[in-house]
N, C-alpha and C positions, 0 to 999 in steps of 0.2 A: 504494500500500500504506500502511497505517496507520503512524503514527510509533511506532517501537519504541525501547525503551531498552536499553542494554547496559552492563555493567561489564567492563572488561578489566584484569587485574592482571598486571603484568610485573615480573620480578625475576631476580636472578642470585645470586651468592654471599651467603649469609645470609638469603635470602628464604624458604626452606623453613620455618625456625623461626617466621617471622611467620605464614605460612599456617596452620601447625599450631595457633597460638595464636588466630587470628581465626576460622577456619571454625566452631568449635563454637558461636559466638555469633551466627552469621548466621541470621536468621529463616527458618523452613521455608516461609513463605508469600511469599517474594520473587516479584515479578512481572516479572522480567527474567533473562536468562542472565548467567552469570559465565564469562569465558574466562580461563584462567591460562596465561601464556607464561613459562616458566622455562628459563633456560640450564641444560643438563645434558648429561652424556656420552651418546654414541650407545649404542644397545642397552639403555637403561634403561626401555624402553617398559613401560607398565602398572604398573610398581613405584610411580611417583609417584601415579598416580590411585588405585591400591589403598590407599596410605598415607593420602592425603587423604580417601578415602571412610570411613576409620575415625574421622574427626574431625567428621563432620556427618551428619545424617539426610537432607540433600539428595542428589539423585542426582549422583554424580561419575563421569565417564567420559572416556576418551581419545577425542577427537573423530576423526571419519572424513571422508574425502573426500566432498563433495556432500551431507553430512548437513544436514538442516534444523535451524536453531538454535531451540531451545525455551526458553521462560521457565522459571525455577525449576530449571534444571540447571546444574551446574558442569562445564565442559569443560576438559580439559587438552590442550595442544598436544603432539603426539608429538615425540620428539627427532628432530633432523636434518631437519626440514621447516619452511619458512616457512608461516605461516598468512595467508591472504587471506580477506576476507569478500566474498561476491558480492551483487549487487543483489537477488537473490531470497532473501536471508537464509539462505544455505547457506555451508558452509566449502569452501575450496579449498586444497589442500596443494601447495606449490611446492618444488622441489629446486634452485633457482637458487643462484648464488654466495652465500657467507656475507656478512652485513652486520654491521659492527662485530665481526668475528671470530666471529659467532654464527649458527647456524641451529638453532632458530628465532630470528629477530631480533624484538625487542620493537618497534623502529621500524617494521618492515614491517607488523606486525599493527596497531599503533596508527594508522598512516597509512591503511591499507586500511579499517579500521573507521570512521575519521573521515569518510572519503569516503561511506560508506553511512549511518551513524547521525547524522552532523552534530551538531546541538545536543542530541541525546538520548544522547550517549556520555559515559561517565565512565571515565577511565583512571587507575589507581593504580600508581605506580612504587615498588618496594621496594628493599631493600638490593642492592648489586652493585658490582663493581669496574671496570666500564667505563661509557661514556656511552650505551650502547644504551637507547633509549626517550626520550632527550631531544628529538631531532628529531621523533619521533612526537608527543610532548606539544605541541610548537610547532604542529604541523599540527592536532591536536585542538582547540587554542584557536582557531586560524584558522577552523575550521569551526564554532565556537560551542559545542564540548563543554567538559567540565570536566576539569581536570588536578589530580590529587592526588598527593602524594608522602609517603613515610614520613619522619618526622622523622629527619634524619641522625644526631642524637645517640642515637637508639634503634636505629640500623642496625648490624648486625654489620660491614658494609663500607659506609661512608658515601659513597663516591665517586659512585655513580649518583644517589641522591636529591639530593646536594649540587650536582652539575652541573645537574640539572633546575631547582633553585631559582635558580641563577645565570643560566640561559639561557632558561628558559620562564616564561611568566606563570602561576605556580601559584595555584590557587584555595584549596587546603587543604594544610597541612603537618600530618600526623597522627602522633600517638604510637600505638603498637601497640594499646593498650587503647581508643583512640577509634575505630578503624577499623570494627569491626562495627556500631556505632551509626550511623555515616555511611552505611555500605552498606545497612543496614536501612531507613534513611530514603529511599533511592532509589525505593522502591515508590511513593511519592507524587510523584516527580519528573516 
C-alpha cells in the first residue's frame, strides 16, 4: 500500500482550549487524516466532536470500529476505548485495561500508529497532567516519525509536554499560535 501520512494529536487537561484555538486555522485542503485522542469522562460521546466541528469546515466525526481512515477528516476517539490503527488503515477500538490511568490512552494510539505509518507519522502532545503519550512519542521517533509537543509555558497543565521534552527526542516545541502553520505544512511532507 502507498505511504500514507497521518497526524495524531493527544492531550488531557487543558488540551481542549488548544484544539478550539488551532482547528479554525487548519487548511481545508489537508491531504492526511487528523486523529484526536483526548482524556475525558465516560459518557461524553459526540459532545466533543460536535464542539470541535463548530471550529472548522473540515469534517469532524467520532470514529467507529473498522472505519477506513480518510484524508482530510478529523477523527475523535470515543471515550472509554483505546484506539489501534490496523495495517489496512482502519480503526480498531479496544476495551482492555487502562494505561496511565486512561482509556483512551495516548501511548496506545501513538505506538499503534507508529507501527503502521512509521516515518510518515507526526504526533503532537498537548497540555495534560500525567505522562501519557511520552512512551508513545519515544516509539514514534524509533520508527522514524516526528514528535511535536506544545510549549509547556503555553500549556494550561505543563506536566505532559514537559515530561515529553525530558524523555523523548522532540522535533518541535510549538506555541499554540504556531501549530496550525506546522500542521498545514504537512501536506507537502
